[in-house]
C-alpha positions as CSV (number, residue, x, y, z in Angstrom):
1,M,88.5,70.0,8.6
2,T,91.6,68.6,10.3
3,D,91.3,71.2,13.1
4,N,87.8,69.9,14.0
5,F,89.0,66.4,14.2
6,N,91.9,67.2,16.5
7,A,89.6,69.4,18.7
8,Y,87.3,66.4,19.4
9,A,87.6,65.4,23.0
10,A,87.6,61.8,23.9
11,T,85.0,60.7,26.4
12,G,86.8,57.9,28.0
13,G,86.5,55.2,25.3
14,V,83.9,53.1,23.7
15,A,81.5,51.2,26.0
16,P,82.4,47.5,26.1
17,D,79.1,46.2,24.8
18,R,79.3,48.6,21.8
19,W,82.9,47.6,21.1
20,A,82.0,43.9,21.1
21,S,79.1,44.5,18.7
22,A,81.3,46.6,16.4
23,L,83.8,43.6,16.1
24,H,81.1,41.7,14.3
25,L,79.4,44.6,12.5
26,F,79.9,43.3,9.0
27,D,80.0,39.5,9.6
28,D,76.7,38.8,7.7
29,G,77.0,41.4,5.0
30,A,75.3,44.7,4.5
31,G,71.6,44.8,5.6
32,V,71.6,41.3,7.0
33,P,70.8,41.3,10.7
34,H,73.4,39.5,12.7
35,E,72.2,36.8,15.1
36,E,74.5,36.8,18.1
37,S,75.9,33.3,18.9
38,T,76.5,31.9,22.4
39,I,80.2,32.5,22.2
40,E,79.7,36.1,21.1
41,R,77.3,36.7,24.1
42,W,80.0,35.1,26.3
43,E,82.7,37.4,24.9
44,R,80.5,40.5,25.3
45,A,79.6,39.4,28.9
46,L,83.3,39.1,29.7
47,L,83.8,42.7,28.4
48,L,80.9,44.0,30.5
49,F,82.2,42.2,33.6
50,E,85.7,43.6,33.1
51,A,84.1,47.0,32.8
52,R,82.3,46.4,36.1
53,D,78.9,46.4,34.5
54,Y,77.8,43.5,36.6
55,I,74.1,43.8,35.9
56,G,74.6,43.9,32.2
57,A,77.0,41.0,32.3
58,A,74.5,39.0,34.4
59,K,71.8,39.5,31.9
60,L,73.9,38.1,29.1
61,L,75.4,35.4,31.2
62,A,72.0,34.1,32.2
63,V,71.2,33.5,28.5
64,V,74.6,31.8,28.0
65,V,74.0,29.5,31.0
66,E,70.6,28.7,29.7
67,E,72.1,27.8,26.3
68,A,75.0,25.9,27.7
69,P,74.0,24.7,31.2
70,E,76.7,22.1,31.5
71,L,79.6,24.6,31.4
72,T,81.0,25.7,34.7
73,G,82.8,28.9,33.5
74,P,79.8,30.9,32.4
75,R,77.8,29.8,35.5
76,L,80.6,30.8,37.8
77,L,81.0,34.2,36.1
78,L,77.2,34.6,36.4
79,A,77.4,33.9,40.1
80,R,80.2,36.5,40.4
81,A,78.2,39.0,38.5
82,Y,75.2,38.4,40.8
83,Y,77.5,38.7,43.9
84,H,79.0,42.0,42.7
85,S,75.6,43.4,41.9
86,A,74.2,42.4,45.3
87,Q,71.8,39.7,43.9
88,L,73.0,37.4,46.6
89,G,70.1,34.9,46.4
90,R,70.7,34.4,42.7
91,A,74.5,34.1,43.3
92,E,73.8,31.4,46.0
93,E,71.6,29.5,43.7
94,Q,74.2,29.4,40.9
95,L,77.0,28.5,43.3
96,R,75.1,25.6,44.9
97,E,74.4,24.3,41.4
98,I,78.1,24.4,40.6
99,V,79.3,22.6,43.8
100,E,76.6,20.0,43.3
101,R,77.9,19.3,39.8
102,D,81.6,19.8,40.5
103,P,82.4,19.4,44.2
104,V,86.0,20.2,43.8
105,E,85.5,23.7,42.2
106,H,87.3,25.5,45.0
107,Y,86.4,29.0,44.0
108,A,82.7,28.2,44.1
109,H,83.1,27.1,47.7
110,L,84.9,30.3,48.6
111,L,82.3,32.5,46.8
112,L,79.4,30.6,48.3
113,G,80.9,31.1,51.8
114,R,81.4,34.8,51.1
115,T,77.8,35.1,49.7
116,L,76.4,33.5,52.8
117,Q,78.5,35.8,55.0
118,R,77.3,38.8,53.1
119,Q,73.7,37.7,53.9
120,G,74.5,37.5,57.6
121,R,74.5,33.7,57.6
122,Q,78.0,33.2,59.2
123,A,77.3,29.7,60.6
124,E,76.2,28.4,57.2
125,A,79.2,30.1,55.6
126,E,81.9,28.5,57.8
127,P,81.9,25.0,56.3
128,W,82.1,26.4,52.8
129,L,85.0,28.7,53.7
130,R,86.8,25.8,55.5
131,M,86.4,23.6,52.4
132,A,87.7,26.4,50.2
133,G,90.7,26.8,52.5
134,A,91.4,23.1,52.4
135,F,91.4,23.1,48.6
136,A,93.9,26.0,48.7
137,G,96.1,24.1,51.1
138,E,95.3,26.1,54.2
139,F,94.7,24.0,57.2
140,P,93.9,25.1,60.8
141,E,97.0,24.9,63.1
142,D,95.1,23.1,65.8
143,A,94.2,20.1,63.5
């Protein structure tokens, strides 16, 4: 019996979404279905994002943002997940919402500029990138 256990080859680890689910496997007791909370969805989305499953993370984050629209963190991570999964229109929409609500969120300015660049809209991207640079303390030498 022990020989069979030791002969088992690992397959690279447990998928992040399954691991996050396993963390709360027995929270509600045996046979009681567990209703995932917003914070649990957020935690699972972080694991998916870290595992570079950007589409899976975006699906969860869209629900989190719908449940907590006032929070910048989930919306920014949703925009990043959209960016990395080449859903650039959706990323742009989320980023514009962030900079409208929080005009000094410097990373949103940078990512919006990069998103516009990636769509071939360089002229539109420039002001956002300059603003992000200014927030980071980078000023043009000719100014």
